ZAGULO-847087 format. One line per 4 residues: number of its first residue (from 1); their letters; for each residue x, y, z of N, C-alpha, C. Coordinates in steps of 0.02 Angstrom, whole numbers, m for minus. Example, Ala and Ser with C-alpha at 12.3 -4.5 7.8 and 13.67 -1.06 7.14 Angstrom:
1	as	660 m284 390 615 m225 390 660 m165 390; 642 m112 354 684 m53 357 645 2 394
***
This chain:
1	msnv	8031 6747 5607 8079 6792 5637 8078 6785 5713; 8019 6778 5741 8009 6770 5813 8041 6710 5837; 8044 6652 5797 8075 6592 5820 8151 6603 5824; 8179 6642 5778 8251 6656 5778 8267 6696 5844
5	nevq	8226 6746 5859 8236 6784 5919 8231 6743 5982; 8184 6696 5984 8177 6652 6041 8239 6611 6052; 8268 6584 5996 8326 6543 5999 8385 6584 6025; 8391 6647 6000 8446 6690 6022 8439 6706 6096
9	vqev	8381 6717 6121 8368 6731 6190 8388 6669 6233; 8370 6609 6211 8385 6548 6244 8461 6540 6250; 8496 6555 6194 8568 6547 6194 8599 6596 6242; 8574 6658 6247 8600 6705 6294 8587 6684 6365
13	nvls	8530 6657 6378 8512 6632 6443 8560 6576 6466; 8572 6531 6419 8616 6472 6434 8687 6497 6446; 8711 6543 6406 8778 6571 6417 8781 6607 6482; 8730 6645 6501 8730 6680 6565 8731 6631 6622
17	lies	8693 6577 6614 8696 6525 6666 8764 6495 6675; 8799 6481 6620 8866 6452 6623 8913 6501 6656; 8909 6563 6633 8957 6614 6661 8947 6626 6737; 8887 6615 6759 8872 6627 6831 8887 6567 6874
21	tnlq	8906 6512 6842 8918 6451 6880 8988 6446 6905; 8996 6421 6966 9061 6408 6997 9093 6345 6967; 9137 6352 6920 9163 6294 6884 9203 6249 6932; 9239 6282 6980 9277 6243 7028 9230 6198 7072
25	siqg	9173 6227 7089 9124 6186 7126 9098 6128 7086; 9086 6143 7021 9061 6089 6976 9114 6035 6970; 9176 6051 6964 9230 6001 6960 9231 5958 7021; 9223 5988 7080 9219 5951 7141 9160 5905 7143
29	siqk	9103 5926 7120 9042 5884 7118 9050 5826 7072; 9080 5838 7012 9092 5784 6964 9139 5731 6994; 9189 5755 7029 9238 5709 7059 9203 5664 7112; 9159 5695 7153 9121 5657 7203 9076 5608 7170
33	ikqf	9043 5627 7116 8999 5580 7081 9039 5520 7055; 9097 5532 7026 9139 5479 7002 9160 5432 7059; 9178 5462 7111 9199 5421 7173 9141 5380 7198; 9080 5409 7197 9024 5369 7219 9006 5313 7170
37	qtlv	9013 5327 7105 9001 5275 7055 9053 5218 7063; 9115 5234 7077 9166 5184 7087 9150 5140 7148; 9126 5175 7204 9108 5139 7263 9050 5091 7251; 8998 5115 7215 8943 5073 7201 8965 5010 7161
41	qsqf	9007 5022 7108 9026 4967 7066 9069 4917 7106; 9105 4939 7156 9146 4892 7195 9106 4853 7245; 9048 4882 7269 9011 4851 7322 8951 4809 7296; 8931 4820 7234 8872 4787 7207 8894 4719 7179
45	tqnh	8849 4670 7187 8862 4601 7166 8827 4583 7102; 8865 4558 7054 8833 4538 6991 8784 4480 7003; 8729 4483 6965 8676 4431 6968 8634 4437 7030; 8646 4488 7068 8603 4505 7126 8583 4577 7127
49	dfgv	8633 4622 7129 8619 4694 7124 8615 4718 7055; 8648 4685 7009 8645 4704 6938 8654 4641 6895; 8630 4643 6836 8639 4587 6787 8673 4611 6725; 8705 4566 6689 8739 4583 6628 8706 4547 6570
53	ipgt	8687 4586 6520 8663 4559 6455 8721 4553 6407; 8738 4494 6386 8794 4486 6341 8789 4530 6280; 8842 4566 6262 8842 4607 6203 8819 4679 6216; 8797 4693 6276 8776 4763 6289 8830 4801 6327
57	gkpt	8827 4867 6323 8879 4908 6350 8878 4917 6422; 8814 4918 6451 8808 4933 6524 8768 4877 6558; 8786 4862 6622 8747 4815 6660 8680 4845 6678; 8633 4800 6699 8565 4821 6716 8554 4822 6791
61	llkp	8533 4879 6817 8520 4882 6887 8457 4845 6906; 8461 4804 6957 8407 4762 6978 8375 4788 7042; 8320 4760 7061 8284 4785 7121 8327 4784 7185; 8363 4730 7200 8403 4732 7260 8457 4786 7257
65	gaek	8485 4798 7197 8536 4852 7191 8507 4921 7202; 8446 4929 7175 8411 4994 7186 8398 5005 7260; 8374 4952 7294 8360 4957 7365 8425 4971 7404; 8479 4940 7386 8543 4953 7420 8565 5024 7410
69	liml	8558 5049 7349 8578 5118 7332 8540 5167 7375; 8472 5155 7381 8430 5198 7419 8451 5201 7493; 8470 5141 7518 8493 5138 7589 8559 5172 7597; 8605 5162 7549 8671 5194 7552 8667 5270 7561
73	lglt	8618 5298 7528 8609 5371 7527 8562 5396 7582; 8539 5350 7624 8500 5368 7682 8431 5395 7662; 8403 5367 7610 8340 5390 7581 8285 5343 7602; 8223 5369 7597 8162 5328 7602 8123 5335 7540
77	sefe	8088 5281 7524 8047 5281 7462 7974 5284 7478; 7938 5321 7434 7865 5328 7440 7835 5318 7373; 7783 5280 7367 7751 5264 7303 7683 5294 7298; 7665 5313 7237 7599 5340 7224 7576 5311 7155
81	ilds	7512 5283 7157 7484 5259 7094 7454 5321 7057; 7483 5337 7002 7463 5396 6963 7400 5381 6921; 7399 5319 6896 7341 5300 6852 7337 5223 6854; 7275 5199 6849 7268 5127 6849 7203 5107 6811
85	trdf	7204 5046 6786 7144 5018 6756 7137 4946 6782; 7079 4932 6808 7066 4861 6832 6999 4840 6802; 7004 4817 6740 6944 4797 6703 6934 4722 6709; 6889 4701 6751 6878 4630 6764 6832 4600 6709
89	dtgf	6805 4640 6665 6768 4615 6609 6811 4591 6552; 6863 4630 6539 6910 4613 6485 6973 4582 6509; 6985 4588 6573 7050 4559 6600 7107 4602 6589; 7098 4667 6581 7153 4713 6573 7169 4751 6636
93	fqyq	7231 4747 6657 7252 4781 6717 7316 4821 6701; 7318 4884 6722 7377 4923 6711 7387 4972 6767; 7450 4989 6781 7465 5036 6834 7524 5081 6811; 7517 5146 6828 7570 5193 6817 7588 5221 6888
97	vacr	7651 5213 6907 7671 5226 6976 7728 5276 6979; 7728 5320 7028 7784 5365 7044 7817 5341 7107; 7885 5346 7106 7923 5329 7168 7960 5392 7186; 7947 5417 7246 7983 5477 7270 8032 5456 7322
101	lkkn	8093 5478 7313 8147 5465 7361 8155 5527 7404; 8150 5516 7471 8153 5573 7518 8210 5570 7565; 8233 5629 7586 8285 5634 7638 8258 5685 7690; 8247 5662 7750 8219 5704 7805 8154 5737 7779
105	gevm	8115 5701 7745 8050 5725 7724 8047 5764 7662; 8108 5780 7633 8111 5820 7572 8125 5775 7512; 8085 5786 7459 8090 5747 7399 8156 5762 7360; 8199 5708 7352 8260 5718 7318 8251 5708 7241
109	tegf	8212 5658 7225 8198 5646 7153 8136 5601 7147; 8114 5595 7084 8059 5551 7071 8073 5503 7014; 8049 5443 7016 8054 5396 6962 7985 5374 6942; 7978 5350 6881 7913 5329 6857 7917 5261 6822
113	gscn	7864 5222 6832 7862 5156 6799 7790 5137 6787; 7780 5092 6737 7715 5069 6718 7719 4997 6699; 7662 4963 6702 7659 4894 6681 7586 4875 6669; 7576 4829 6622 7507 4809 6607 7505 4737 6582
117	trer	7447 4706 6583 7442 4635 6570 7444 4619 6495; 7449 4669 6452 7458 4658 6381 7528 4658 6359; 7574 4666 6405 7645 4659 6388 7659 4588 6366; 7710 4582 6324 7723 4518 6294 7733 4460 6343
121	kyik	7766 4477 6399 7780 4424 6446 7716 4398 6482; 7665 4438 6482 7604 4420 6518 7546 4401 6474; 7550 4414 6406 7493 4409 6364 7460 4341 6363; 7502 4287 6374 7475 4220 6370 7455 4193 6438
125	qdpy	7464 4233 6489 7447 4210 6556 7377 4234 6577; 7349 4201 6626 7284 4221 6650 7286 4293 6680; 7257 4341 6649 7264 4411 6671 7233 4421 6742; 7185 4379 6761 7152 4390 6824 7196 4369 6883
129	tmdn	7250 4336 6867 7300 4319 6921 7358 4366 6918; 7360 4414 6872 7418 4457 6865 7412 4527 6891; 7351 4541 6922 7339 4609 6944 7393 4632 6992; 7407 4595 7042 7457 4613 7094 7527 4613 7064
133	tvlk	7540 4568 7017 7606 4563 6986 7622 4625 6947; 7577 4649 6906 7592 4709 6866 7596 4771 6910; 7560 4772 6966 7569 4829 7012 7639 4827 7043; 7662 4769 7063 7729 4764 7092 7782 4782 7038
137	makk	7769 4761 6978 7819 4776 6926 7824 4848 6911; 7767 4881 6910 7767 4956 6901 7803 4991 6955; 7794 4967 7018 7829 4996 7074 7904 4985 7066; 7922 4925 7047 7991 4908 7042 8024 4953 6990
141	ramv	7993 4960 6933 8020 5002 6881 8027 5073 6902; 7980 5099 6938 7981 5168 6962 8039 5175 7010; 8049 5126 7053 8104 5133 7103 8172 5130 7070; 8181 5085 7022 8244 5081 6987 8261 5145 6948
145	daal	8209 5173 6917 8214 5236 6883 8238 5292 6931; 8205 5295 6989 8222 5346 7039 8293 5336 7066; 8313 5272 7078 8379 5260 7104 8435 5278 7055; 8424 5265 6990 8473 5287 6941 8481 5360 6937
149	lvgs	8425 5397 6945 8427 5469 6942 8462 5498 7002; 8443 5476 7063 8472 5506 7123 8545 5491 7133; 8567 5434 7108 8636 5413 7113 8681 5434 7057; 8651 5468 7007 8687 5490 6944 8723 5429 6917
153	lsdv	8685 5375 6909 8714 5313 6888 8695 5289 6817; 8662 5334 6780 8638 5314 6713 8691 5298 6666; 8754 5324 6679 8810 5305 6634 8846 5244 6659; 8825 5215 6715 8853 5154 6742 8807 5096 6731
157	ftqd	8742 5108 6747 8690 5054 6740 8634 5076 6690; 8602 5029 6663 8541 5043 6627 8482 5013 6662; 8421 5031 6643 8362 5002 6675 8340 4943 6635; 8324 4891 6669 8303 4828 6638 8228 4828 6629
161	iedm	8206 4836 6568 8134 4840 6552 8097 4774 6568; 8131 4718 6554 8096 4656 6567 8089 4638 6641; 8138 4666 6682 8132 4660 6754 8138 4588 6780; 8198 4562 6776 8208 4497 6810 8213 4510 6883
165	dlag	8202 4458 6924 8211 4459 6994 8163 4509 7027; 8101 4505 7008 8049 4549 7036 8045 4547 7111; 8051 4487 7139 8043 4480 7211 8105 4502 7251; 8159 4516 7216 8219 4540 7249 8262 4480 7273
169	nqas	8246 4422 7249 8286 4365 7270 8345 4355 7225; 8393 4316 7246 8452 4306 7208 8435 4278 7140; 8468 4302 7088 8450 4278 7021 8464 4205 7012; 8421 4173 6975 8431 4102 6961 8483 4091 6906
173	ayqr	8499 4026 6894 8549 4011 6842 8525 4037 6774; 8459 4031 6764 8429 4056 6702 8437 4130 6694; 8426 4166 6750 8431 4239 6748 8501 4262 6738; 8550 4221 6761 8619 4241 6753 8640 4241 6679
177	tytd	8605 4205 6637 8621 4201 6569 8609 4268 6534; 8554 4301 6547 8539 4366 6520 8482 4395 6562; 8473 4458 6552 8417 4489 6592 8360 4511 6547; 8367 4509 6482 8314 4529 6436 8273 4467 6419
181	rdgt	8215 4463 6449 8171 4404 6435 8110 4423 6393; 8111 4482 6365 8054 4503 6326 8065 4483 6255; 8013 4452 6223 8015 4435 6153 8043 4364 6143; 8067 4353 6082 8090 4287 6062 8167 4283 6064
185	isqa	8193 4221 6060 8266 4214 6067 8301 4238 6002; 8367 4252 6010 8408 4276 5954 8434 4214 5916; 8462 4231 5856 8492 4178 5815 8546 4141 5852; 8585 4179 5889 8642 4149 5929 8614 4100 5980
189	qakr	8558 4116 6011 8530 4070 6059 8499 4010 6026; 8472 4018 5964 8444 3964 5925 8503 3916 5906; 8560 3942 5886 8617 3901 5869 8642 3863 5930; 8641 3896 5987 8661 3862 6049 8618 3804 6064
193	lyai	8552 3812 6052 8503 3760 6064 8521 3699 6023; 8533 3709 5958 8550 3653 5913 8617 3622 5932; 8662 3663 5955 8727 3637 5977 8718 3592 6038; 8676 3611 6084 8659 3568 6141 8630 3501 6118
197	akgd	8589 3505 6065 8559 3442 6039 8607 3403 5995; 8671 3425 5990 8721 3394 5952 8699 3388 5880; 8666 3440 5853 8643 3442 5783 8583 3402 5768; 8550 3376 5818 8489 3335 5807 8429 3379 5798
201	aelc	8412 3396 5738 8357 3443 5727 8290 3412 5749; 8282 3348 5741 8219 3315 5761 8208 3316 5834; 8264 3309 5871 8259 3315 5943 8236 3384 5964; 8265 3434 5934 8246 3503 5949 8172 3515 5934
205	ksvm	8151 3490 5875 8080 3500 5856 8034 3464 5906; 8053 3407 5927 8013 3367 5973 8002 3403 6038; 8055 3432 6066 8052 3467 6130 8015 3535 6119; 8029 3568 6065 7997 3632 6053 7921 3625 6046
209	skyg	7901 3570 6016 7828 3558 6006 7791 3550 6073; 7827 3525 6124 7796 3518 6190 7775 3587 6218; 7812 3637 6196 7798 3706 6220 7758 3746 6170; 7736 3713 6119 7693 3746 6069 7730 3785 6014
213	yghs	7794 3766 6002 7834 3803 5954 7846 3755 5893; 7839 3784 5834 7856 3746 5772 7923 3761 5744; 7952 3817 5767 8017 3841 5741 8055 3879 5795; 8119 3876 5792 8161 3905 5846 8150 3981 5852
217	deik	8136 4014 5797 8129 4087 5801 8063 4109 5834; 8021 4059 5853 7959 4075 5890 7968 4067 5966; 8023 4038 5988 8033 4024 6057 8038 4088 6098; 7996 4091 6151 8001 4149 6195 8059 4140 6242
221	ktdy	8089 4196 6258 8149 4194 6302 8133 4166 6373; 8070 4173 6390 8049 4147 6456 8048 4068 6458; 8044 4037 6397 8043 3966 6394 8111 3938 6373; 8156 3980 6351 8217 3958 6319 8258 3909 6362
225	ekic	8272 3930 6425 8317 3887 6466 8286 3821 6481; 8220 3820 6492 8187 3756 6508 8192 3708 6444; 8185 3736 6385 8190 3696 6325 8263 3672 6317; 8312 3715 6331 8382 3694 6328 8397 3634 6375
229	qeve	8372 3642 6434 8386 3591 6485 8353 3524 6467; 8293 3526 6436 8259 3464 6416 8295 3434 6354; 8317 3476 6309 8354 3453 6250 8419 3420 6274; 8454 3452 6320 8517 3426 6346 8509 3359 6377
233	aeaa	8454 3352 6417 8443 3288 6452 8427 3231 6403; 8386 3246 6353 8369 3196 6304 8429 3178 6260; 8470 3227 6243 8530 3214 6204 8578 3169 6243; 8581 3182 6307 8628 3141 6350 8600 3067 6350
237	nk	8535 3057 6355 8507 2990 6357 8521 2952 6290; 8523 2990 6237 8537 2956 6171 8611 2933 6167
***
């Protein structure tokens, strides 16, 4: 019974909040948000400020885009490491970071990000060389999260979990293909690979084996474009 009463109280509180709200003011705020979103979309550059994953509904906000958004709003960013592990015995490194966006010293919003050396993209790399990389990645994720929040842009952009273009440089030709580099390639990408090989399965197997793959469904997205380029070169020589 108490749970029912709590729900009723919550409903009354919500209704009271709505009734006390200036709806005309809200309409004006919504209009300004839409105008700002339109401005951002017109000024941001694909494959630099944001990337597009084929088949997805929203583009992905990248580090340069997040930085540009923060500058447009006249904000400054401040980072704090909330938690970290630097285990030199096991080679495990992880960081959890907060990014606070400030205006005249006042915190406007916070974003959060984390990264660790056991993520799929790092698991086969030397963890002792990845300490600084995962820290930068956690900071980047936190900043993008904060930028999406402060700009009310979550319905325009999504956050890219795999995080291409970590250094903020212009996206490469490989990165322009897609921004999701986590995990293995899709069936469509495997079909494209065989199409590049002009249906020569043995050629595909030969090139894949150089990268340690026995089957196309094992190919990591981080290796995909390199394999395609090598297959294309050998197919042309034939």
